[in-house]
C-alpha positions as a Markdown table, in Angstrom:
| # | Residue | x | y | z |
|---|---|---|---|---|
| 1 | Met | 35.1 | -96.8 | -89.2 |
| 2 | Val | 35.7 | -93.8 | -87.0 |
| 3 | Glu | 34.4 | -94.2 | -83.4 |
| 4 | Met | 32.0 | -91.5 | -82.4 |
| 5 | Val | 31.9 | -90.4 | -78.7 |
| 6 | Asn | 28.8 | -88.7 | -77.4 |
| 7 | Arg | 29.3 | -85.7 | -75.1 |
| 8 | Pro | 33.0 | -86.4 | -74.1 |
| 9 | Tyr | 33.3 | -83.0 | -72.4 |
| 10 | Ala | 30.4 | -83.7 | -70.0 |
| 11 | Arg | 32.1 | -86.8 | -68.7 |
| 12 | Ala | 35.6 | -85.3 | -68.6 |
| 13 | Phe | 34.6 | -82.2 | -66.6 |
| 14 | Glu | 32.6 | -84.2 | -64.1 |
| 15 | Ala | 35.4 | -86.7 | -63.7 |
| 16 | Tyr | 37.9 | -83.9 | -63.0 |
| 17 | Ala | 36.3 | -81.0 | -61.1 |
| 18 | Pro | 35.0 | -82.9 | -58.0 |
| 19 | Gln | 38.6 | -84.0 | -57.3 |
| 20 | His | 39.7 | -80.3 | -57.3 |
| 21 | Pro | 37.5 | -78.3 | -54.9 |
| 22 | Glu | 39.1 | -75.0 | -56.0 |
| 23 | Val | 37.7 | -75.6 | -59.5 |
| 24 | Leu | 34.4 | -73.8 | -60.0 |
| 25 | Cys | 32.0 | -74.3 | -62.9 |
| 26 | Leu | 30.5 | -71.0 | -64.2 |
| 27 | Ser | 27.7 | -71.0 | -66.8 |
| 28 | Ala | 26.3 | -68.1 | -68.8 |
| 29 | Asp | 22.8 | -69.5 | -69.1 |
| 30 | Leu | 23.9 | -72.1 | -71.7 |
| 31 | Thr | 24.3 | -74.9 | -69.3 |
| 32 | Ser | 22.9 | -77.8 | -71.2 |
| 33 | Ser | 24.3 | -76.4 | -74.5 |
| 34 | Cys | 27.8 | -76.6 | -72.9 |
| 35 | Glu | 27.2 | -80.1 | -71.5 |
| 36 | Ile | 27.5 | -79.1 | -67.8 |
| 37 | Asp | 23.8 | -79.6 | -66.8 |
| 38 | Gly | 24.6 | -83.0 | -65.3 |
| 39 | Phe | 27.4 | -81.4 | -63.3 |
| 40 | Arg | 25.1 | -78.7 | -62.1 |
| 41 | Asp | 22.6 | -81.2 | -60.8 |
| 42 | Arg | 25.1 | -83.5 | -59.1 |
| 43 | His | 27.6 | -81.0 | -57.8 |
| 44 | Pro | 25.7 | -77.8 | -57.0 |
| 45 | Asp | 28.5 | -76.7 | -54.5 |
| 46 | Gln | 30.9 | -76.1 | -57.4 |
| 47 | Phe | 28.4 | -74.6 | -59.8 |
| 48 | Leu | 27.5 | -70.9 | -60.4 |
| 49 | Ser | 24.9 | -69.7 | -62.8 |
| 50 | Met | 25.8 | -66.2 | -64.0 |
| 51 | Gly | 23.0 | -65.6 | -66.4 |
| 52 | Met | 23.3 | -63.9 | -69.8 |
| 53 | Ala | 25.7 | -61.3 | -68.4 |
| 54 | Glu | 29.1 | -62.1 | -69.8 |
| 55 | Gln | 30.8 | -58.9 | -68.9 |
| 56 | Asn | 29.9 | -59.4 | -65.2 |
| 57 | Met | 30.9 | -63.1 | -65.5 |
| 58 | Leu | 34.4 | -62.3 | -66.7 |
| 59 | Ser | 34.9 | -59.7 | -64.0 |
| 60 | Phe | 33.5 | -62.2 | -61.4 |
| 61 | Ala | 35.8 | -64.9 | -62.7 |
| 62 | Gly | 38.8 | -62.6 | -62.3 |
| 63 | Gly | 37.8 | -62.0 | -58.7 |
| 64 | Leu | 37.5 | -65.7 | -58.1 |
| 65 | Gly | 41.0 | -66.2 | -59.5 |
| 66 | Leu | 42.3 | -63.5 | -57.1 |
| 67 | Ala | 40.6 | -65.5 | -54.2 |
| 68 | Gly | 42.5 | -68.6 | -55.2 |
| 69 | Phe | 39.8 | -70.4 | -57.2 |
| 70 | Arg | 40.2 | -71.7 | -60.7 |
| 71 | Pro | 36.9 | -70.9 | -62.5 |
| 72 | Phe | 36.0 | -72.8 | -65.7 |
| 73 | Val | 33.8 | -70.3 | -67.6 |
| 74 | His | 31.4 | -72.1 | -70.0 |
| 75 | Thr | 29.5 | -70.5 | -72.9 |
| 76 | Phe | 29.7 | -70.2 | -76.6 |
| 77 | Gly | 33.1 | -69.0 | -77.8 |
| 78 | Val | 31.8 | -65.9 | -79.4 |
| 79 | Phe | 30.4 | -64.7 | -76.1 |
| 80 | Leu | 33.8 | -64.9 | -74.4 |
| 81 | Tyr | 35.5 | -62.2 | -76.4 |
| 82 | Arg | 33.1 | -60.0 | -78.3 |
| 83 | Arg | 30.8 | -58.7 | -75.6 |
| 84 | Pro | 33.2 | -58.8 | -72.6 |
| 85 | Tyr | 36.5 | -57.9 | -74.2 |
| 86 | Asp | 37.4 | -55.1 | -71.8 |
| 87 | Gln | 36.6 | -57.3 | -68.8 |
| 88 | Leu | 38.5 | -60.2 | -70.3 |
| 89 | Val | 41.7 | -58.0 | -70.7 |
| 90 | Ala | 41.4 | -56.0 | -67.5 |
| 91 | Ser | 40.1 | -58.6 | -65.0 |
| 92 | Val | 41.5 | -61.9 | -66.4 |
| 93 | Ala | 44.5 | -61.5 | -68.8 |
| 94 | Tyr | 46.3 | -58.5 | -67.4 |
| 95 | Pro | 46.5 | -59.9 | -63.8 |
| 96 | Arg | 47.1 | -63.4 | -65.2 |
| 97 | Arg | 44.2 | -65.0 | -63.3 |
| 98 | Arg | 43.9 | -68.7 | -63.6 |
| 99 | Val | 40.6 | -68.5 | -65.5 |
| 100 | Arg | 39.7 | -71.3 | -67.9 |
| 101 | Leu | 37.6 | -70.0 | -70.8 |
| 102 | Met | 35.8 | -72.9 | -72.4 |
| 103 | Gly | 34.5 | -71.7 | -75.7 |
| 104 | Phe | 32.0 | -74.0 | -77.5 |
| 105 | Leu | 30.8 | -73.8 | -81.1 |
| 106 | Pro | 34.1 | -72.6 | -82.7 |
| 107 | Gly | 33.9 | -71.4 | -86.2 |
| 108 | Ile | 31.2 | -72.9 | -88.4 |
| 109 | Thr | 30.3 | -75.8 | -86.1 |
| 110 | Thr | 26.9 | -74.2 | -85.5 |
| 111 | Pro | 24.1 | -73.4 | -87.9 |
| 112 | Gly | 23.4 | -70.3 | -85.8 |
| 113 | Gly | 24.9 | -67.9 | -88.3 |
| 114 | Met | 27.0 | -64.8 | -87.5 |
| 115 | Thr | 25.8 | -64.2 | -84.0 |
| 116 | His | 26.9 | -67.6 | -82.8 |
| 117 | Gln | 30.0 | -68.4 | -85.0 |
| 118 | Ala | 33.3 | -67.6 | -83.4 |
| 119 | Ile | 35.3 | -67.0 | -86.6 |
| 120 | Glu | 37.8 | -64.4 | -85.4 |
| 121 | Asp | 38.5 | -65.8 | -81.8 |
| 122 | Ile | 41.9 | -67.1 | -82.6 |
| 123 | Ser | 43.1 | -63.8 | -84.0 |
| 124 | Val | 41.7 | -61.9 | -81.0 |
| 125 | Met | 42.8 | -64.2 | -78.3 |
| 126 | Arg | 46.3 | -64.8 | -79.5 |
| 127 | Thr | 47.0 | -61.1 | -79.5 |
| 128 | Ile | 46.1 | -60.8 | -75.8 |
| 129 | Pro | 49.2 | -60.9 | -73.6 |
| 130 | Asn | 49.4 | -63.8 | -71.0 |
| 131 | Met | 46.7 | -65.8 | -72.9 |
| 132 | Thr | 47.2 | -69.4 | -73.9 |
| 133 | Val | 45.0 | -70.7 | -76.7 |
| 134 | Leu | 44.1 | -74.4 | -77.2 |
| 135 | Glu | 41.9 | -76.2 | -79.7 |
| 136 | Thr | 40.4 | -79.7 | -79.6 |
| 137 | Gly | 40.3 | -81.8 | -82.7 |
| 138 | Asp | 38.8 | -85.1 | -81.6 |
| 139 | Ala | 37.1 | -86.8 | -78.7 |
| 140 | Thr | 40.4 | -87.8 | -77.1 |
| 141 | Glu | 41.5 | -84.1 | -76.9 |
| 142 | Val | 38.1 | -83.1 | -75.6 |
| 143 | Glu | 38.4 | -85.7 | -72.9 |
| 144 | Asn | 41.8 | -84.2 | -72.0 |
| 145 | Ile | 41.1 | -80.5 | -72.4 |
| 146 | Val | 39.9 | -79.9 | -68.8 |
| 147 | Ala | 43.1 | -81.2 | -67.2 |
| 148 | Ala | 45.2 | -79.6 | -70.0 |
| 149 | Ala | 43.6 | -76.2 | -69.4 |
| 150 | Asp | 43.9 | -76.5 | -65.7 |
| 151 | Ser | 47.7 | -77.1 | -66.0 |
| 152 | Ile | 48.2 | -73.5 | -67.3 |
| 153 | Asp | 49.5 | -71.0 | -64.8 |
| 154 | Gly | 47.4 | -68.1 | -66.2 |
| 155 | Pro | 44.3 | -67.6 | -68.4 |
| 156 | Val | 43.6 | -70.1 | -71.2 |
| 157 | Tyr | 41.0 | -70.0 | -74.0 |
| 158 | Cys | 39.9 | -73.3 | -75.4 |
| 159 | Arg | 37.9 | -74.1 | -78.6 |
| 160 | Val | 35.8 | -77.1 | -77.5 |
| 161 | Leu | 33.8 | -79.5 | -79.6 |
| 162 | Arg | 30.6 | -80.8 | -78.2 |
| 163 | Gly | 27.9 | -83.5 | -79.0 |
| 164 | Ala | 29.1 | -86.5 | -81.0 |
| 165 | Val | 32.8 | -86.1 | -81.6 |
| 166 | Pro | 35.0 | -88.6 | -83.6 |
| 167 | Arg | 38.0 | -90.3 | -82.0 |
| 168 | Leu | 41.0 | -89.7 | -84.2 |
| 169 | Phe | 43.8 | -90.0 | -81.7 |
| 170 | Asp | 44.9 | -92.6 | -79.1 |
| 171 | Thr | 47.1 | -90.3 | -77.0 |
| 172 | Pro | 46.0 | -87.2 | -74.9 |
| 173 | Leu | 46.6 | -83.6 | -75.8 |
| 174 | Gln | 49.9 | -82.4 | -74.7 |
| 175 | Val | 50.1 | -78.6 | -74.4 |
| 176 | Gly | 52.8 | -77.2 | -76.7 |
| 177 | Gln | 53.2 | -80.5 | -78.7 |
| 178 | Met | 51.8 | -80.7 | -82.2 |
| 179 | Arg | 50.9 | -84.0 | -83.7 |
| 180 | Val | 52.7 | -85.3 | -86.8 |
| 181 | Leu | 50.0 | -87.4 | -88.5 |
| 182 | Ser | 51.9 | -88.2 | -91.7 |
| 183 | Ala | 55.5 | -87.6 | -92.8 |
| 184 | Gly | 55.3 | -86.9 | -96.5 |
| 185 | Ser | 57.8 | -85.0 | -98.7 |
| 186 | Asp | 55.8 | -83.1 | -101.3 |
| 187 | Val | 53.4 | -80.8 | -99.4 |
| 188 | Leu | 53.0 | -79.7 | -95.7 |
| 189 | Val | 49.4 | -79.5 | -94.6 |
| 190 | Val | 48.7 | -77.8 | -91.2 |
| 191 | Thr | 45.2 | -78.2 | -89.6 |
| 192 | Ala | 43.5 | -77.9 | -86.3 |
| 193 | Gly | 40.1 | -78.7 | -84.9 |
| 194 | Ile | 37.5 | -80.1 | -87.3 |
| 195 | Thr | 39.7 | -79.5 | -90.3 |
| 196 | Thr | 42.1 | -82.2 | -89.2 |
| 197 | Glu | 39.4 | -84.8 | -90.0 |
| 198 | Glu | 39.0 | -83.3 | -93.5 |
| 199 | Ala | 42.7 | -83.6 | -94.2 |
| 200 | Ile | 42.7 | -87.2 | -93.0 |
| 201 | Arg | 39.8 | -87.8 | -95.5 |
| 202 | Ala | 41.9 | -86.5 | -98.3 |
| 203 | Arg | 45.3 | -88.0 | -97.5 |
| 204 | Gly | 44.6 | -91.5 | -98.8 |
| 205 | Ala | 43.4 | -90.4 | -102.2 |
| 206 | Leu | 46.3 | -87.9 | -102.5 |
| 207 | Gly | 48.7 | -90.7 | -101.7 |
| 208 | Ala | 47.2 | -93.0 | -104.3 |
| 209 | Ala | 47.6 | -90.1 | -106.8 |
| 210 | Gly | 51.3 | -89.9 | -106.0 |
| 211 | Val | 51.2 | -86.8 | -103.7 |
| 212 | Ser | 53.2 | -87.3 | -100.5 |
| 213 | Val | 51.6 | -85.3 | -97.7 |
| 214 | Arg | 53.2 | -84.3 | -94.4 |
| 215 | His | 50.3 | -83.5 | -92.0 |
| 216 | Leu | 50.5 | -81.6 | -88.8 |
| 217 | His | 47.7 | -81.2 | -86.3 |
| 218 | Leu | 47.9 | -78.3 | -83.9 |
| 219 | Asn | 46.2 | -78.2 | -80.6 |
| 220 | Thr | 48.3 | -75.4 | -79.0 |
| 221 | Leu | 47.8 | -72.2 | -81.0 |
| 222 | Lys | 49.5 | -70.0 | -78.5 |
| 223 | Pro | 52.3 | -70.3 | -77.7 |
| 224 | Phe | 52.9 | -71.1 | -81.3 |
| 225 | Asp | 55.8 | -73.5 | -82.1 |
| 226 | Ala | 57.2 | -71.6 | -85.1 |
| 227 | Ala | 60.5 | -73.4 | -85.1 |
| 228 | Gln | 58.9 | -76.8 | -85.6 |
| 229 | Ile | 56.6 | -75.5 | -88.3 |
| 230 | Leu | 59.6 | -74.1 | -90.1 |
| 231 | Asp | 61.5 | -77.3 | -89.9 |
| 232 | His | 58.6 | -79.2 | -91.5 |
| 233 | Ala | 58.0 | -76.5 | -94.1 |
| 234 | Ala | 61.6 | -76.5 | -95.2 |
| 235 | Ser | 61.7 | -80.2 | -95.7 |
| 236 | Val | 58.8 | -80.5 | -98.3 |
| 237 | Arg | 59.2 | -80.0 | -102.0 |
| 238 | His | 56.3 | -77.8 | -103.1 |
| 239 | Gly | 55.0 | -75.7 | -100.1 |
| 240 | Val | 52.4 | -75.4 | -97.4 |
| 241 | Val | 48.7 | -75.4 | -97.1 |
| 242 | Thr | 46.9 | -74.3 | -94.0 |
| 243 | Leu | 43.3 | -75.3 | -93.4 |
| 244 | Glu | 41.3 | -73.8 | -90.5 |
| 245 | Asn | 37.9 | -73.4 | -89.1 |
| 246 | His | 38.4 | -69.6 | -88.8 |
| 247 | Leu | 39.1 | -66.5 | -90.9 |
| 248 | Val | 42.5 | -66.9 | -92.6 |
| 249 | Ala | 43.3 | -63.4 | -91.4 |
| 250 | Gly | 44.9 | -63.6 | -87.9 |
| 251 | Gly | 44.4 | -67.4 | -87.6 |
| 252 | Ile | 46.6 | -70.4 | -88.3 |
| 253 | Gly | 47.3 | -69.2 | -91.8 |
| 254 | Ser | 48.6 | -65.9 | -90.5 |
| 255 | Met | 50.7 | -67.6 | -87.9 |
| 256 | Val | 52.4 | -69.8 | -90.4 |
| 257 | Ala | 52.9 | -66.9 | -92.8 |
| 258 | Glu | 54.5 | -64.8 | -90.1 |
| 259 | Ala | 56.9 | -67.6 | -89.2 |
| 260 | Met | 57.9 | -68.2 | -92.8 |
| 261 | Ala | 58.3 | -64.5 | -93.5 |
| 262 | Glu | 60.4 | -63.8 | -90.4 |
| 263 | Ala | 62.7 | -66.7 | -91.2 |
| 264 | Gly | 63.0 | -65.8 | -94.9 |
| 265 | Leu | 61.7 | -69.3 | -95.9 |
| 266 | Ala | 61.0 | -69.3 | -99.6 |
| 267 | Arg | 58.0 | -71.7 | -99.8 |
| 268 | Arg | 54.6 | -71.1 | -101.3 |
| 269 | Leu | 51.7 | -70.9 | -98.9 |
| 270 | Ile | 48.0 | -71.4 | -99.6 |
| 271 | Arg | 45.7 | -70.4 | -96.7 |
| 272 | Leu | 42.3 | -72.1 | -96.7 |
| 273 | Gly | 39.6 | -70.9 | -94.3 |
| 274 | Leu | 37.0 | -68.2 | -94.3 |
| 275 | Gln | 38.1 | -65.5 | -96.7 |
| 276 | Asp | 37.1 | -62.1 | -95.2 |
| 277 | Thr | 33.5 | -63.1 | -94.8 |
| 278 | Tyr | 30.9 | -64.0 | -92.2 |
| 279 | Ala | 29.3 | -67.4 | -92.6 |
| 280 | His | 25.6 | -67.9 | -92.9 |
| 281 | Gly | 23.6 | -70.6 | -91.3 |
| 282 | Gly | 23.6 | -74.2 | -92.4 |
| 283 | Ser | 24.9 | -77.7 | -91.6 |
| 284 | Arg | 28.5 | -78.2 | -91.0 |
| 285 | Pro | 29.2 | -80.2 | -94.2 |
| 286 | Tyr | 27.4 | -77.6 | -96.3 |
| 287 | Leu | 29.2 | -74.7 | -94.7 |
| 288 | Met | 32.6 | -76.5 | -95.1 |
| 289 | Arg | 31.9 | -77.2 | -98.7 |
| 290 | His | 30.5 | -73.7 | -99.4 |
| 291 | Tyr | 33.4 | -71.8 | -97.8 |
| 292 | Gly | 36.2 | -74.2 | -99.0 |
| 293 | Leu | 37.1 | -75.8 | -95.7 |
| 294 | Asp | 36.6 | -79.4 | -96.6 |
| 295 | Ala | 38.7 | -82.3 | -98.1 |
| 296 | Gln | 37.9 | -81.4 | -101.6 |
| 297 | Ala | 39.0 | -77.8 | -101.2 |
| 298 | Leu | 42.3 | -79.2 | -99.8 |
| 299 | Val | 42.8 | -81.4 | -102.8 |
| 300 | His | 42.2 | -78.5 | -105.2 |
| 301 | Ala | 44.7 | -76.3 | -103.2 |
| 302 | Ile | 47.3 | -79.1 | -103.3 |
| 303 | Glu | 46.8 | -79.4 | -107.1 |
| 304 | Arg | 47.4 | -75.6 | -107.5 |
| 305 | Leu | 50.5 | -75.9 | -105.3 |
| 306 | Thr | 52.0 | -78.9 | -107.1 |
| 307 | Gly | 50.8 | -78.2 | -110.6 |
| 308 | Gln | 49.5 | -81.7 | -110.7 |
| 309 | Gln | 45.9 | -82.7 | -111.6 |
| 310 | Thr | 45.1 | -85.6 | -109.4 |
| 311 | Gly | 41.6 | -86.4 | -110.8 |
| 312 | Ile | 40.4 | -86.8 | -107.2 |
| 313 | Asp | 36.6 | -86.3 | -106.8 |
| 314 | Glu | 34.3 | -86.6 | -103.8 |
| 315 | Ala | 33.8 | -90.3 | -104.5 |
| 316 | Ala | 37.5 | -90.9 | -104.1 |
| 317 | Leu | 37.7 | -89.3 | -100.7 |
| 318 | Asp | 37.1 | -91.2 | -97.4 |
| 319 | Glu | 33.5 | -91.2 | -96.3 |
| 320 | Val | 32.2 | -88.0 | -94.8 |
| 321 | Arg | 30.5 | -87.9 | -91.4 |
| 322 | Ile | 27.1 | -86.3 | -91.4 |
| 323 | Asp | 26.1 | -84.9 | -88.0 |
| 324 | Ala | 22.4 | -84.5 | -87.1 |
| 325 | Val | 21.7 | -80.8 | -86.7 |
| 326 | His | 18.8 | -81.5 | -84.4 |
| 327 | Ser | 19.4 | -83.9 | -81.5 |
| 328 | Leu | 18.9 | -84.3 | -77.8 |
| 329 | Ala | 22.4 | -83.3 | -77.2 |
| 330 | Lys | 21.9 | -80.0 | -79.1 |
| 331 | Ala | 18.2 | -79.3 | -78.3 |
| 332 | Glu | 18.3 | -75.7 | -79.5 |
| 333 | Ala | 20.3 | -76.7 | -82.7 |
| 334 | Leu | 22.7 | -73.9 | -81.9 |
């Protein structure tokens, strides 16, 4: 049974920030939604409410960085790059300010629909010079993301999970180090964020069906370790499947494709994720099934890659977790 950890970010940030007075907590009027309401109440000296004015907030954060502070900017991921893109580049990325952009609700982790779903943030952020991009995949990585982000000498964008988060890993996130979760020889599966749990759900059934899966979990999306990806891709028999909570264009699938093409590695690649579409509102399990981001979609992709019909159905997969859409931790259900 997977351990569920409630609001790991809230505890991690409050454990870290008071020990570092140069760390400031900025909120864009989504304080409770980003789990920093308790920090606001107990540490008002390090908290700044910037309101729903993200362009000003990014410029202000850049100024704080110039003054020697390390601001942690909290809002939904989509509001960190769509509205304030010019300020993000000119005030934060270009001068390499030590601004930590904590982006909640990555991809389809929200029922809020297109206005709240950050589905192209990886593709945008990884093209910005000087920007580091991290993504959390479980409670352990969420607990470690504050310290990991603050170790970066420059701006960093983090895809952060909130609410009840499963604990999949025993060791903390190490910037630049991907996790090798299984060492199979037939197919390489590359995942990040919430899709890692889906691949874990599928692995047991695939193994029982005779498919040997090598599974990599990414938490550092930029800088991207192309050399290690290529080593793993070259050592499997059939090819590579990427599975991501993001558009396939510009995201992890594109990064792996670019690495393979530049190296001239002749392996088939199937990219699973959002396929040139916005997602509508709905629960996470529904959206993952509808858009082909879940364990069953991964099984079907591996069947296409190997030419082997496994006979795996939903009943054969490990039990899926169902998150409550409405809860005290997510009062607005967005």
